[in-house]
N, C-alpha and C positions, 0 to 999 in steps of 0.2 A: 711398716706393717703391710701385709697383703690384704687387699680389700675383700671382704666377704661379699659385698654387694657393689654393683656398679654405681659410680658417682661422677661428680664434676668438680674440677679444680676451682676453688673459690677465687683464685687470683686471675688465671688466664682463661678459665672457662672451658678447657679441653675436657672431653668425655673420657672417663677412666673405667675400663672394664673390670669386672670382678676377677680377682686373682692377681691384678697388677699391684706392684709395690708403690706406696705413696705415704706421705706424712699425714698423720691424723691429729688434729687439734682437739684435744678433749674439752677444752674450755668452751669452744664454739660448736663442737660436734660437726666440724667440716674437714675436708681433705684438701691437701695441696700436692700437686704433681711434683716429681723430683727435679724438674727443670726450673721451677720457680724458686726464688729465694725463700728460705724458711725464716719466719719472724723470730726475733731474739727470745721471746717468751716461750716459744715452742722448742727452739734449738737447745735451750738450757736443759731440757729433760731428755734429749737424744744424744747418745754417745757418738763421737766422731766416727768410730769404727762402723756403727750402724748406718750412718749416712753414706759412707763409702760403699758399704755392702748394697744399699739400695741403688745407688748410681750404677754400679757394675752390673747388677742384676738386670737393669733395664737397658743399659747401653750395649750389652753383649748377649743378645738372646741366642738360645741354642738353635742351630739350623740343621735340620735332618736331611741327610743325603737321600735323594730319591732312589728307590730300589730299581735295579735294572729290570727291564721287561722280561717275562719268561720266554724261553726259547721254544719256538714251535717245532716240534720234532717231525711233523709231517705224517701222512698216512701211507703205509707201505702198499705199493702196488696201485696207488691212486691214479696216476696218469695212464698206466696200462689198462686199468679197468674202464676209464673214461673212453679210451680209444676203442676198446672192444664194443662198448655200448654205442658209440658213434657209428661204427661200421655196421653193427647189427641193425640199428634203426634205419640207416641208409638203405640197406638191402631190403628190409621189410617195406619201406616206403616205395622202393622201386618196383617190387613185385606186386604190391597192392594197386599201384597206379597202372601197371601194365595189364593186370587181371582183376578188375573191380569185383567180379563175382566169385572167382575161384582163388583169389589171393590168399585168404586165410587157410584154405585147404592145402595149397601149394607149400605154404610156410610150415604147416604141420607135418607134411609128408617128406619134406626135403631137409637136408642138413646144411648148416652154415659152412662156407668154404674154410679150408684149413688156415688161410691167411687171416681169417677173422677169429676163429677159435684159438689160434696161437696167442692172441693178446689176452684172452680170458685165462688160458692156462698159465701164461707168464705172470699175470696179476695174482693168481692163486698162490703160486710159488713164492712171490715176494711177500704176500700177506702172511703165509705160514712162517717164513723165516723172520719177518718183522715181529711177530708175536713172541717168538722165542727170544729174540734180542731184547725186547722190551722187558722181559722178565728178569734180565740181568741188571736192571737199573739199581735195585737195592744192593747189589754187590759191587757198585762202583763203575758200571759201564754205562756211558751216555750215548744215545744213538740219534741219528738223523735218517729219515726215510724219504725216498723219491725226491731227490734234489736236482734242480735244473742247473745245467752248466751254461752260464751266460757267456756270450750272447746267443748261443745255439738253442735248439729245441731238444738236444740230447739230455739225458739224465743219468744220475748215479743212483743205483737201487738203494744202497745202505752205506752209511758211514758210522763206524763205532769208535769211540774214544775211551780208553781205559789207561790205568797205570802202565800197561805194557806197550802203549803206543796208539797210533791211528790205523784203522783197518778199513780199506775200501772193499766192499763186498758186493759182488755181482751175483744175484740169485738166478738160477736156471732150473727149469723143470723138464729136462730132457729124459727120454726113455733110454734104457740101456746102461751099460757099465762104463764109467769113465776110466780110461787107461792111457798109457803112453806107448806110442809106436816109435821105435828108434831105427833110423836108416843110416847107411853110410858106415864108415870105418876104414882102417888101414890107409887106403889111397883117396878116400873121399871124406869130407867133413861129416861128423856125426850130427844128425838132425833129429830132435825129439818133437813129436807131433801129438797133440791132444786129440784123442778119438773117444767119442761117446757112443757106445754100441758100434755101429758101422759109420757113424757120422764124423767126418773130419771137422774139428772145431778150433782151428788155428786162429780164426778171426776174433773169437771171444777172449783169447789170451791177450792178443794185441790190444783189444779194447780196454782190458783191465790195466795194462801198462800205461795207456794214455790217461786214464782216470787217476792213477797213482801219481803221475807226473804233475797233473793239474792240481791235485790236493797238496802235493809237496810245495808247489809254487805259491799257493794260497797261504799256507802256513808260514813260509818264509816272509811273505809280504806282511803278515800279521805279527811278526816278531818271534816266530817259533821255527827257525830254520833247522834245528837239530832234532826235532821230534821224528822218530822213526815212523815210516808209512809203509804198510804192507798190503798187497793185493790178494784177494781171495775170490775163487770161483766156488760157490756153494750150491751143490746140486741137491735139490729137494726131490724125494721119491725116486732117486736113481737106484740102479741095481748094484748096491754096494756089497762086497763080500762080508761074510760073518766076522772075519778077523782081518785087521789091517785095511788096506784099500786107499787111504789118503796118500797123497804124494805132492811133490813140488815140481812144477815145470816152468823153466825160465824165470824163477823167482816168484811165481804165483802159486799159492796154496790151493790145491784142489781137494775138496772135502765135503762133508755133510754138516747140517746145522749143529748137532751136538759136538762134533769135533771142532767146529769154528768157535763155539762157546768156550771150550777148554782153552783155546789160545787167547781169547779175549780176557779170560780170568787169570791168566798167568801173571806171576809177580813182575813188577816193573819199577822204573825209577821216577815216573811222573807222579807228582803229588796230587791229591784230590783237588786242591784249589786250581792247579794248572790244568787238570782235566776239564774242569768247568769252563775255564777261560778259552781253552782250545776248542771245546764244543761250541761255545758262543761265536768264536771267530769263524769257524767253518759254516755255521748256520747263516752268518751274514754273507759269506762268500758264495754260498750255494743256496738260493731261496727254494722254497717248496715248489715243486713242478706243477 
């Protein structure tokens, strides 16, 4: 029987917790643990099958597998926001030290340099995009934000995993309209260049290619070599046309947040369980920045 109350084996003296199976001797109102021999007088009233059930129940306890720790998705724009705050605080300290009396007035009347505000602007773009991506969780899209690329200090803005594949997303908050300028032809090789407004942005396309290659390598190492990985440049607040506007340059999608969401939600061949495993593997490969 299962003990309703804690007791002690009358033969060996071992303590028995409530709920543990043991043999109860009604004549003496005592209990015997299942490892001690049962007296003949008591064994006569217990069926052999019941004794076997007691031994198996005690000798093979159920062991619960520990639940895996939850994946830390990260805070979108976190490292960029911290870099802006660091630069801003350093500038304020420098001005106040140089001008003890007028430092506050100088700070109030002067603007921060563009090299500092660019970090705040970039952080805001990552935050806006990250909020939109997080809203897709209920629809099967798992995201990672602001991930560091070991052993460097560089980071990946966003990684999204869905049945459609893995997407490496670089958030930008540039002014102007993204477009492609093509040069060459006939006797010269054709070269396509990404331009945002009047700003040539070839380097950011190259940066996405490097990040895609790194993520591909991490997936192969984790046992997912065939998972498709696609790079995206997502421009927040850019001057997009009313119709159309998105395009692909050198294998990288150039688009805006809503258009990116449509691609992440497209049907795919990766099952939900695999999506979760891939998400966990990438979180381990690229820690929070």
